[in-house]
C-alpha positions as CSV (number, residue, x, y, z in Angstrom):
1,M,-2.6,-5.6,6.1
2,I,-1.2,-3.7,9.0
3,I,-0.7,-5.7,12.3
4,Y,-0.9,-3.4,15.3
5,K,-1.6,-4.4,18.9
6,T,-1.3,-2.0,21.8
7,S,-2.5,-1.7,25.4
8,P,-5.8,0.2,25.8
9,K,-4.0,3.5,26.7
10,N,-1.4,3.0,24.0
11,T,1.4,3.0,26.5
12,R,2.6,-0.4,25.4
13,R,2.9,-1.9,21.9
14,Y,3.0,-5.6,21.5
15,V,3.4,-6.0,17.8
16,L,3.6,-3.9,14.6
17,G,3.9,-5.3,11.1
18,R,2.9,-5.1,7.4
19,V,2.0,-8.2,5.5
20,K,-0.2,-9.1,2.6
21,K,-2.1,-12.3,2.2
22,S,0.2,-13.1,-0.7
23,S,3.4,-12.5,1.4
24,K,5.8,-15.3,1.1
25,N,9.0,-13.8,2.4
26,I,8.2,-12.2,5.8
27,F,11.0,-10.9,7.9
28,I,10.7,-10.9,11.8
29,F,12.5,-8.2,13.7
30,I,13.1,-8.2,17.4
31,G,13.7,-4.9,19.2
32,I,14.4,-3.8,22.8
33,N,11.3,-1.7,23.1
34,P,8.7,0.1,20.9
35,S,9.2,3.8,20.2
36,T,6.8,6.2,18.6
37,A,5.6,4.3,15.5
38,T,1.9,3.7,15.1
39,N,-0.1,1.8,12.5
40,K,-0.5,5.1,10.6
41,E,2.8,7.0,11.3
42,P,6.2,5.3,11.0
43,D,9.2,6.3,13.0
44,P,12.9,6.1,11.9
45,T,13.1,2.5,13.1
46,V,10.1,1.4,11.1
47,R,11.4,3.3,8.0
48,R,14.7,1.4,8.3
49,I,12.8,-1.9,8.7
50,N,10.8,-1.1,5.5
51,N,13.9,-0.3,3.6
52,F,15.8,-3.4,4.8
53,T,13.0,-5.7,4.0
54,K,12.6,-4.3,0.5
55,S,16.4,-4.4,-0.1
56,F,16.6,-8.1,0.8
57,G,13.6,-9.2,-1.2
58,G,11.1,-9.3,1.6
59,D,7.4,-8.6,1.0
60,G,6.3,-8.2,4.6
61,W,7.6,-7.7,8.1
62,I,6.6,-8.1,11.8
63,L,8.3,-6.2,14.6
64,I,8.1,-7.5,18.2
65,N,10.0,-6.2,21.2
66,V,11.5,-7.7,24.4
67,F,9.8,-4.9,26.4
68,A,6.3,-3.6,25.5
69,M,6.7,-0.2,27.2
70,R,6.7,2.6,24.6
71,T,9.6,5.1,25.0
72,P,12.1,6.6,22.5
73,N,14.7,6.3,25.3
74,P,15.5,2.7,26.4
75,D,17.3,4.1,29.5
76,K,13.8,4.8,30.8
77,L,12.9,1.1,30.8
78,P,12.4,-0.4,34.3
79,Y,15.4,-2.2,35.7
80,K,13.3,-4.9,37.4
81,F,11.5,-7.4,35.3
82,K,7.7,-7.3,35.8
83,C,6.4,-10.7,35.1
84,I,2.8,-9.7,34.8
85,I,3.5,-7.1,32.1
86,Q,5.9,-9.4,30.2
87,K,3.3,-12.2,30.2
88,R,1.0,-9.9,28.2
89,N,3.9,-9.1,25.8
């Protein structure tokens, strides 16, 4: 099962993951912000997560981020913390 939760306009991603009902060894990853990966198209980070999880015996993973704003460039993240956005995250 793919876990994928975004904002209505897909400008923010709150969670992305791949788990099965039978998963017993699920890895949790915490990133700075989501990049371009979707529920159908992985990006380099998600490919690395898949490989890492398999290499260490995991059978599922969940990726969450400190910031929900999607950008491949973390330098574009806002400098000021916006509480209302982070509450949704």
